[in-house]
C-alpha positions in Angstrom: -13.3 -5.9 35.1 -12.7 -4.3 38.3 -12.3 -1.0 37.2 -16.0 -1.2 35.3 -17.4 -2.2 38.7 -15.5 0.5 40.6 -17.1 3.0 38.1 -20.6 1.7 38.4 -20.5 2.0 42.0 -19.2 5.6 42.3 -21.8 6.6 39.7 -24.8 5.1 41.7 -23.4 6.7 44.7 -23.0 10.3 43.2 -26.7 10.0 41.7 -28.2 9.0 45.5 -26.0 11.4 47.6 -27.7 14.5 48.8 -26.5 17.9 47.1 -23.9 19.9 48.9 -26.6 22.8 49.7 -29.3 20.5 51.0 -29.8 20.1 54.6 -29.8 16.6 56.0 -32.6 16.1 58.4 -32.8 13.2 60.8 -36.0 11.2 60.9 -38.1 12.2 63.8 -40.8 9.7 64.6 -43.0 12.4 66.6 -43.4 14.7 63.8 -44.7 14.0 60.4 -42.4 14.6 57.5 -43.3 16.5 54.5 -41.3 16.3 51.3 -41.8 19.6 49.4 -38.8 19.1 46.9 -39.1 17.5 43.7 -38.2 14.1 43.2 -35.2 14.0 40.7 -34.8 10.9 38.5 -31.7 8.7 38.9 -29.5 9.2 36.0 -29.1 5.8 34.3 -25.4 4.8 34.1 -24.5 3.0 31.1 -22.0 0.7 32.5 -21.0 -1.0 29.2 -20.2 2.3 27.5 -18.3 3.3 30.5 -16.1 0.4 30.7 -15.6 0.6 26.9 -14.1 4.3 27.2 -12.0 3.2 30.1 -10.5 0.3 27.9 -10.1 2.4 24.8 -6.2 3.1 24.3 -5.8 3.9 20.8 -8.4 5.6 18.4 -7.3 6.7 15.1 -9.4 9.9 14.2 -9.1 11.3 10.8 -8.7 15.1 10.3 -9.5 17.5 7.4 -6.0 17.9 6.7 -5.2 14.3 5.8 -3.7 13.5 9.2 -5.0 11.5 12.1 -4.9 12.0 15.9 -5.5 9.8 18.5 -9.0 10.3 20.2 -8.5 8.1 23.3 -7.4 9.5 26.7 -3.9 8.7 26.0 -3.6 11.2 23.2 -0.7 9.2 21.6 1.2 10.4 18.7 0.2 9.3 15.3 2.7 9.4 12.4 0.8 10.4 9.3 2.5 9.2 6.4 0.8 11.5 3.7 1.0 10.7 0.2 -0.8 11.1 -3.0 -2.3 7.6 -2.8 -4.6 8.7 0.3 -7.0 11.3 1.4 -9.4 12.2 4.1 -12.9 13.4 3.2 -16.3 14.1 5.0 -18.4 11.1 4.6 -22.2 12.3 5.3 -23.4 8.8 5.9 -20.7 8.1 8.6 -21.0 12.0 9.8 -17.4 12.1 10.1 -14.0 12.0 8.3 -13.0 8.9 6.7 -9.7 7.6 5.3 -9.7 6.8 1.8 -6.6 4.9 0.5 -5.8 4.4 -3.2 -3.1 1.8 -3.0 -2.4 -1.1 -5.1 -4.0 -3.8 -3.2 -1.5 -6.1 -1.4 1.5 -3.6 -2.5 4.2 -2.2 -0.7 4.3 1.6 -0.3 6.5 4.2 1.6 3.7 6.8 2.0 -0.2 6.8 2.4 -0.6 5.4 5.6 -1.2 5.9 9.3 1.4 4.9 12.2 1.5 4.3 15.7 4.9 2.9 17.2 4.5 1.2 20.4 7.9 -0.3 20.7 8.9 2.3 23.6 5.6 2.3 25.2 5.7 -0.4 28.0 2.3 0.1 29.3 0.7 -0.3 25.8 2.6 -3.4 25.2 1.9 -5.1 28.6 -2.0 -4.1 27.9 -1.8 -5.9 24.6 0.0 -8.7 26.1 -2.7 -9.1 29.0 -5.4 -9.4 26.6 -6.8 -7.1 24.0 -9.3 -6.1 21.5 -9.5 -4.3 18.2 -12.2 -2.7 16.3 -12.7 -1.6 12.6 -15.1 -0.1 10.2 -13.8 -0.3 6.6 -15.0 -0.6 2.9 -13.0 -2.5 0.6 -12.5 -0.5 -2.8 -11.7 -2.7 -5.5 -11.8 -6.4 -6.4 -8.6 -8.1 -5.0 -8.5 -10.8 -8.0 -5.2 -12.7 -7.6 -3.7 -10.3 -5.0 -2.4 -12.1 -1.7 -3.3 -11.1 1.9 -4.7 -7.5 2.4 -4.9 -5.6 5.5 -6.6 -2.4 6.5 -5.7 -2.2 10.2 -2.9 -4.2 11.8 0.4 -5.0 13.4 1.8 -8.2 12.1 5.3 -8.8 10.9 6.1 -12.4 11.9 4.1 -11.7 15.0 1.6 -9.3 16.4 -2.0 -8.9 16.0 -4.6 -7.3 13.5 -7.2 -7.7 11.0 -6.9 -9.0 7.4 -8.7 -10.4 4.4 -7.1 -13.5 3.5 -5.7 -14.7 0.3 -7.7 -16.7 -2.2 -6.5 -20.2 -0.6 -8.2 -19.1 2.5 -11.3 -17.8 1.0 -11.0 -14.1 1.0 -12.7 -13.8 4.6 -12.4 -11.0 7.1 -10.0 -12.3 9.6 -8.8 -11.5 13.2 -5.2 -13.0 13.6 -3.3 -12.7 16.9 0.0 -14.8 17.1 0.9 -16.7 20.5 3.1 -19.1 21.7 1.6 -22.0 23.8 3.6 -24.7 25.1 6.7 -23.6 23.1 4.8 -23.6 19.9 4.3 -20.2 18.1 1.2 -20.1 16.0 -1.1 -17.5 13.8 -4.6 -18.1 15.4 -6.8 -17.7 12.4 -10.0 -16.5 13.7 -12.0 -16.5 10.3 -15.4 -15.0 9.9 -16.6 -16.8 7.1 -17.8 -13.4 5.6 -16.3 -12.4 2.3 -16.5 -8.8 1.8 -18.3 -7.0 -1.3 -16.6 -4.1 -3.1 -18.1 -1.0 -2.0 -20.1 -2.3 1.2 -19.2 -1.2 4.9 -18.1 -3.8 7.5 -18.1 -3.3 11.4 -15.3 -5.9 12.8 -14.5 -6.5 16.3 -11.5 -8.9 17.0 -11.0 -10.2 20.7 -8.0 -11.9 22.1 -9.2 -13.3 25.5 -5.7 -14.6 27.2 -7.3 -15.5 30.4 -9.7 -17.9 28.5 -7.1 -18.7 25.9 -9.6 -18.0 23.0 -9.8 -15.5 20.1 -13.2 -14.0 18.6 -14.6 -12.3 15.8 -17.9 -10.2 15.4 -19.0 -8.8 12.1 -21.7 -6.3 12.2 -22.5 -7.2 15.9 -22.7 -11.0 15.3 -20.4 -13.5 17.0 -18.8 -15.4 13.9 -16.2 -17.4 15.2 -14.3 -18.4 18.2 -10.8 -20.3 18.1 -8.4 -21.7 20.5 -5.6 -19.0 21.2 -3.9 -19.8 24.3 -0.5 -18.8 25.5 1.5 -15.6 25.4 1.3 -12.9 22.6 4.2 -12.8 20.2 5.0 -9.0 19.1 6.1 -8.1 15.5 9.7 -9.2 14.8 12.0 -6.3 15.2 11.7 -3.1 16.9 11.1 -1.4 13.4 7.8 -3.3 13.2 6.1 -2.8 16.6 3.6 -0.3 15.2 -0.4 -0.3 14.2 -0.8 0.6 10.9 -4.1 2.1 9.2 -4.0 1.3 5.4 -1.8 -1.8 5.5 0.7 -3.7 7.5 3.9 -2.6 8.9 7.1 -3.8 7.5 10.0 -2.0 8.9 9.4 1.6 7.6 7.4 0.8 4.7 3.7 -0.7 4.5 3.0 -4.1 3.0 -0.2 -5.9 2.2 -1.5 -2.1 1.3 -5.2 -1.5 1.5 -7.6 0.2 -1.2 -10.8 1.7 0.2 -12.1 3.5 3.4 -11.0 3.1 7.1 -13.8 5.0 9.1 -12.7 3.5 12.6 -9.5 1.9 13.9 -9.3 1.5 17.7 -7.4 -0.8 20.1 -9.0 -1.8 23.6 -6.7 -2.8 26.6 -9.4 -5.5 27.5 -10.9 -8.9 26.1 -14.3 -7.3 25.6 -17.4 -9.1 26.2 -20.3 -10.1 24.0 -22.3 -7.1 25.4 -19.4 -4.7 24.8 -19.0 -6.0 21.2 -22.7 -5.6 20.6 -22.4 -1.8 22.2 -19.9 -1.0 19.7 -21.9 -2.1 16.8 -25.1 -0.2 18.3 -22.9 2.9 18.4 -21.2 2.5 15.0 -22.3 4.4 11.9 -24.5 2.4 9.8 -26.5 4.0 7.2 -24.2 4.2 4.4 -25.9 5.3 1.2 -25.0 3.6 -2.1 -23.4 6.6 -4.1 -25.1 7.7 -7.3 -21.5 8.5 -8.7 -19.8 5.3 -9.4 -16.6 5.7 -11.2 -13.9 2.9 -12.3 -10.5 2.6 -14.0 -9.8 6.1 -12.6 -6.3 7.6 -13.8 -4.8 11.0 -13.4 -1.6 12.8 -12.7 -0.9 12.5 -9.1 2.1 14.5 -9.2 2.8 16.9 -12.0 3.1 20.7 -13.3 0.3 22.6 -14.5 -0.3 26.0 -16.2 -3.2 28.5 -15.4 -5.7 28.1 -17.8 -4.4 24.6 -19.3 -6.1 21.3 -19.1 -5.6 18.7 -16.4 -7.1 15.4 -17.5 -8.7 12.6 -15.4 -9.9 9.6 -16.9 -12.4 7.7 -15.6 -15.5 5.2 -16.6 -18.8 6.3 -15.3 -18.5 10.1 -15.9 -21.8 11.8 -17.2 -22.2 15.1 -19.1 -22.7 17.9 -16.3 -20.2 16.3 -13.7 -17.7 19.0 -12.4 -14.3 18.3 -10.7 -13.5 20.0 -7.3 -9.9 20.5 -6.5 -9.9 21.2 -2.5 -6.7 22.3 -1.0 -6.0 25.6 1.1 -8.8 26.8 -1.2 -11.6 25.0 -3.1 -11.9 25.3 -6.8 -15.0 24.1 -8.6 -13.3 23.8 -11.9 -14.7 24.5 -15.6 -15.2 20.8 -16.7 -15.6 19.3 -20.2 -16.6 15.6 -20.2 -15.4 13.8 -23.2 -16.6 9.9 -23.1 -14.4 8.4 -20.3 -12.3 11.6 -19.3 -12.9 14.9 -17.5 -10.8 17.8 -18.9 -10.5 20.3 -16.1 -9.3 23.9 -16.8 -6.8 25.1 -14.1 -8.5 28.4 -12.8 -6.8 31.8 -12.5 -6.2 31.9 -8.8 -4.8 28.5 -8.6 -1.9 27.9 -6.4 0.8 25.1 -6.0 -0.2 22.5 -3.5 -1.6 19.2 -2.5 -5.1 18.7 -3.5 -8.0 16.6 -2.8 -10.1 15.5 -6.0 -13.8 15.0 -6.2 -16.3 14.4 -8.8 -19.4 16.6 -8.4 -23.0 15.5 -9.7 -25.5 17.8 -8.3 -25.6 17.9 -4.7 -23.3 14.8 -4.3 -19.7 14.3 -4.6 -17.3 11.5 -4.6 -13.5 11.2 -3.6 -11.4 10.4 -6.6 -7.8 10.8 -5.0 -5.2 13.3 -4.3 -2.6 15.2 -6.2 0.3 17.5 -5.9 0.1 20.1 -8.5 2.4 22.8 -9.1 2.0 25.7 -11.1 4.4 26.6 -13.6 4.5 29.0 -16.8 6.4 26.2 -18.7 5.1 22.9 -17.1 6.9 19.7 -17.6 5.8 18.1 -21.0 4.0 14.9 -20.5 5.2 12.1 -23.0 4.0 8.3 -23.2 7.1 6.2 -21.2 8.7 3.2 -23.1 7.1 -0.1 -21.5 9.7 -2.5 -20.2 8.5 -6.0 -19.2 10.3 -6.9 -15.9 11.9 -10.4 -16.4 9.7 -10.9 -19.6 6.0 -10.8 -19.5 5.6 -13.5 -17.1 2.6 -15.1 -15.3 -0.2 -17.3 -16.6 2.2 -20.3 -16.6 5.1 -18.3 -18.0 8.0 -18.3 -15.6 10.2 -15.1 -15.0 13.1 -14.9 -17.4 11.8 -17.9 -19.4 11.8 -18.1 -23.1 7.9 -18.0 -23.1 8.0 -14.8 -21.3 10.4 -13.3 -23.6 8.1 -14.5 -26.5 5.1 -12.9 -24.7 6.7 -9.6 -24.4 7.6 -9.7 -28.2 4.0 -10.5 -28.9 2.7 -7.9 -26.6 4.4 -5.1 -28.5 6.3 -3.6 -25.4 9.5 -1.4 -25.8 11.8 -3.8 -24.1 11.8 -7.2 -22.1 14.3 -7.3 -19.3 16.4 -10.6 -18.3 19.3 -11.4 -16.1 22.8 -13.1 -16.9 25.1 -15.4 -14.8 28.3 -17.0 -15.9 29.1 -20.6 -15.2 32.7 -21.7 -14.0 33.2 -23.0 -17.7 32.2 -19.8 -19.0 28.6 -20.6 -20.2 25.9 -17.7 -19.9 22.7 -18.8 -18.3 19.3 -16.6 -17.8 18.0 -16.6 -14.4 17.2 -13.8 -11.7 18.0 -15.9 -8.7 21.8 -17.0 -8.2 20.4 -20.3 -7.0 18.0 -22.7 -8.8 17.1 -26.3 -7.9 19.7 -26.0 -5.0 22.5 -25.3 -7.4 24.4 -21.9 -7.2 24.7 -21.1 -11.0 28.1 -19.1 -11.1 29.8 -22.4 -9.0 28.3 -24.7 -11.6 29.6 -26.0 -14.8 27.2 -26.2 -17.7 26.7 -29.8 -17.3 25.6 -29.3 -14.0 22.8 -27.4 -15.1 21.8 -29.4 -18.0 19.0 -31.2 -16.2 17.4 -27.9 -14.6 13.9 -27.2 -15.7 11.7 -24.0 -15.3 8.1 -24.6 -13.7 6.7 -24.8 -17.3 8.9 -27.4 -18.2 11.3 -25.3 -20.3 15.1 -26.1 -19.8 16.7 -23.4 -17.9 17.6 -21.3 -20.9 21.1 -20.4 -21.8 21.9 -16.9 -23.0 22.4 -18.0 -26.7 19.2 -19.9 -26.6 17.4 -16.6 -25.3 19.3 -14.6 -28.3 17.7 -17.1 -30.7 14.2 -16.3 -29.6 14.9 -12.5 -29.3 16.3 -12.4 -33.0 12.7 -13.4 -34.3 11.4 -10.1 -33.3 13.6 -7.2 -32.5 10.8 -4.7 -32.3 11.1 -5.5 -28.6 14.4 -4.6 -27.4 16.3 -6.9 -25.1 17.3 -5.0 -21.7 20.2 -7.4 -20.4 21.2 -7.3 -16.4 24.7 -8.7 -15.5 24.2 -9.9 -12.1 26.7 -9.3 -9.4 29.3 -12.4 -9.1 31.7 -13.2 -6.4 34.4 -10.9 -7.8 35.2 -8.0 -10.0 37.0 -10.5 -12.5 34.3 -12.8 -12.9 31.7 -9.7 -13.4 34.1 -8.6 -16.2 34.7 -12.1 -17.6 30.7 -12.5 -17.7 30.1 -8.9 -19.3 32.6 -9.4 -22.2 31.3 -13.0 -22.8 28.0 -11.4 -22.9 28.9 -8.6 -25.4 30.9 -11.0 -27.6 27.7 -13.3 -27.8 25.5 -10.6 -28.7 27.7 -9.0 -31.5 28.1 -12.5 -32.8 24.2 -12.8 -33.1 24.3 -9.2 -34.9 21.9 -8.0 -32.1 24.2 -4.9 -30.7 21.7 -2.4 -32.2 18.8 -3.8 -30.4 20.1 -4.3 -27.0 20.1 -1.9 -23.9 22.3 -2.8 -20.7 21.9 -2.4 -16.8 23.7 -3.5 -13.8 24.1 -3.1 -10.0 27.7 -3.2 -10.5 29.6 -0.2 -11.2 32.7 -1.8 -12.9 30.1 -3.6 -15.3 28.5 -0.4 -16.5 31.5 1.5 -17.1 33.0 -1.6 -19.0 29.7 -1.6 -21.3 29.8 1.9 -21.6 33.7 1.7 -22.9 32.9 -1.0 -25.2 29.6 0.1 -26.6 29.6 4.0 -26.5 26.2 5.4 -27.5 24.3 2.3 -26.2 21.8 2.9 -23.2 23.5 1.9 -20.0 21.6 2.3 -16.8 23.4 2.0 -13.3 20.8 0.3 -10.9 21.6 2.0 -7.7 20.6 5.1 -5.5 22.8 8.1 -6.0 22.5 12.0 -6.6 25.8 11.9 -8.2 24.6 12.0 -12.0 27.6 13.8 -13.0 30.1 11.0 -12.2 27.8 8.7 -14.0 27.5 10.8 -17.0 31.5 11.1 -17.0 31.8 7.4 -17.5 29.1 7.2 -20.2 26.6 5.9 -18.0 23.5 7.6 -19.6 20.6 6.2 -17.9 19.7 7.2 -14.3 18.2 3.8 -13.6 16.7 3.7 -10.1 14.0 2.1 -7.7 10.6 4.0 -7.5 11.2 4.3 -3.5 14.4 6.5 -4.2 13.1 8.4 -7.1 9.6 9.1 -5.6 11.4 10.6 -2.7 13.8 12.7 -4.8 11.7 13.8 -7.6 14.0 16.5 -8.8 16.4 13.7 -10.1 13.9 13.5 -13.3 14.6 17.1 -14.6 18.1 17.0 -13.2 18.8 14.1 -15.3 17.1 15.4 -18.4 18.8 18.8 -18.1 21.9 16.9 -18.4 20.9 14.7 -21.4 20.4 11.6 -19.4 17.5 9.2 -19.6 15.4 7.9 -16.5 14.2 4.6 -15.9 12.1 3.8 -13.0 11.6 0.2 -11.4 9.7 -1.7 -10.3 6.2 0.1 -10.7 3.2 -2.3 -10.8 0.3 -0.1 -9.5 -1.5 2.2 -11.7 -1.5 5.0 -9.4 2.4 4.9 -9.2 2.5 4.5 -13.1 0.6 7.8 -13.4 3.0 9.3 -10.9 5.9 8.1 -12.6 4.6 9.4 -16.1 3.9 12.8 -14.4 7.2 13.0 -13.2 8.8 12.5 -16.7 9.9 8.8 -16.5 11.5 7.9 -19.9 11.1 4.1 -19.4 9.0 2.2 -16.6 9.9 -1.3 -15.8 7.2 -3.3 -14.5 5.7 -6.6 -13.8 2.6 -5.7 -15.3 3.4 -4.3 -18.7 0.0 -5.0 -20.0 -1.5 -2.7 -17.4 1.0 0.2 -18.2 0.7 -0.3 -21.8 -3.4 0.0 -21.6 -2.7 3.4 -19.5 -0.5 4.6 -22.2 -2.9 4.0 -24.9 -5.8 5.6 -23.0 -3.8 8.7 -22.1 -1.6 9.4 -25.2 
C-alpha cells in the first residue's frame, strides 16, 4: 500500500503548488494584500482508482479481429488461439468488444482461447506469489447439465489460481480457487460464493488472495460473499507448459481444458490483495446495463468449416428464428445476405462478391443483432459435397448405468440404430479374449492373467467382465449395427499377432465377418488384418500424412484423432482422392461434429452418438 500513499501525496502536492508563471509574493504585514486571481478548485484525487491502475498487471482487451491485447501498463504479449469456436463482437450494453466462446462446456480444445504465458516473467510470478487479485465479468452460455468443472478465466493445473464454476457435487457455485502450501500441506482453497450462475445473466466477480492475512475472498456484483483461510505460499501450476492464464478455459499444456461456453467481458489480474473499497470500485466501474436480447436462439447448428459456391445456399439450423430474420456474415467485408427462414433453419444465399475467409455470423432482426458463431468459408466452383457421416458409438453407447464396453452398452448402441459400436480386445496368457478398454481392471493386468484369474471380475453395473465370445453372442442378435473391433497393443509383436489371429478366428466361427470393421494403434496388427481380410474396413489409429504407405498395405481408412485432422484438414480430401475412407475420433461437442461433417468425415466416433445422430437427422 506504500505506492498508493506516495501517489496520493504527490497528487495533493501538485494540486496545491503554484503554477510556474505565477510570482511568489512574500507576506508583508504592513501592506494590505489583495487577491485578484480566481480561486481554482483543488482537483479531487480518486486514490482508490489510482491504486487500482497501478496494481493492474494484466488486462485482456478484445479486438475487432478476434484477437486480444494487454491493456495494462505492461503491454504483455497475448497469444490469441483463434478458432471457429470463438469470436469477438461489439456488445452495446457493455460498450466494448466481448469474447464469445462456443466450446463444448468442460471439454478440451486446441484452439478458441486466449493465453498469456508467465513462466519466464519473474516479476509477474513474484507479484502473484506475494498476494494477488483477479477480476472477471462473464455470462454462461448454456446449461452445464452433467458436465464437470468449467472455467472462464484461470491458471490451474495441479496448482495456480483462478475462477471456475464448480461441478454438481459442489453445487455449481462461482468460485475463486488459489492453491497454497501451509506447513507442508498443499491445498486448494475453495473460496465459494454461494452464487449459482443463470444462463444468459452477467456476473462481475473479484477474487483476492491476501498472503499477508492468509485469507482468500470472493466478491460477486460488489458484495463480499465469502472469506476462507488460505495461508502459506502460492503453488504455481505443474510444469512450465501450464504456467499461463487462459481466457476461455484452463491451461493443460498446449491445450485448453474445462472449456467455456458464453461471454467474457473483463479478465484482469492485479499485483496486490485488493481491499473492500477497491473491490467496490471495480464493481462501480464495471458495465451493468446488460439488456435481455430479443433474439434468443438455441440448438444452433452450422458448418463451421466448409466450401461454398457463389449463389448457393448455406444452411444454419436454430430454434427461435422468425420470418424476416436475416443472416449477416462479417469478415474483411460485411454481407447482409438474402435469407429465407424455413421453420428451424435459415437458408442463406452466398452473395456474388463473397470471398474466402473467416466470418463472424450474426442473426439480425430489425436494429438488433445476436452473435451465432464464426466459420471458415472457402469459395469453390465445385464445393465439397456434404453428406451424412456414419455414427460410431465409442466403447458402445455407455452412460446412464451402462459401463463402457459392457454388453449393455453394445445392446444400447444396437437399439439406437447407430452405424457401429466400437470395442476393445485383450488376450490372456491362456489365449482367452476379453473386452475392456484399459489393460488393468480391479488391479489385474488382463494380458498377464489367465481366464480363471478374471472370472470374478465384474463391471460397475454388475455384469461379469465380458469375454469376446459373449460379446459376439449379443452382437449376432442385431448386425444392423456393425462391430468396430480394436485390438489393443500388448507387450510384444507376437502377442499382438496372436490376439489378432484368435479374434479373426472367433469372428469367422460366429459367421460375423461381413459385419465387422477393424482398427488398431499397432501397424503390424493392421497389416495382418488387411492381409487376412482383404476388402474389410481397416483403420490405422495414428497421426501420419503417409496415406500412400497405408494404402499399399491394404489399410483403407485414415483413422485419426480430431486434434490431428482439424490441424491438417487437407487430409480429408487427399484420402478421398485416393479412394480411402476417413474416420475422426473422439468428437463429442456439436460444434466439432459440425466441423468434421463440413470437412468430409465418412465416420465420426463419439461418446455421444445420440447427439450426433440428432444432428444428422436435422440436417440430412
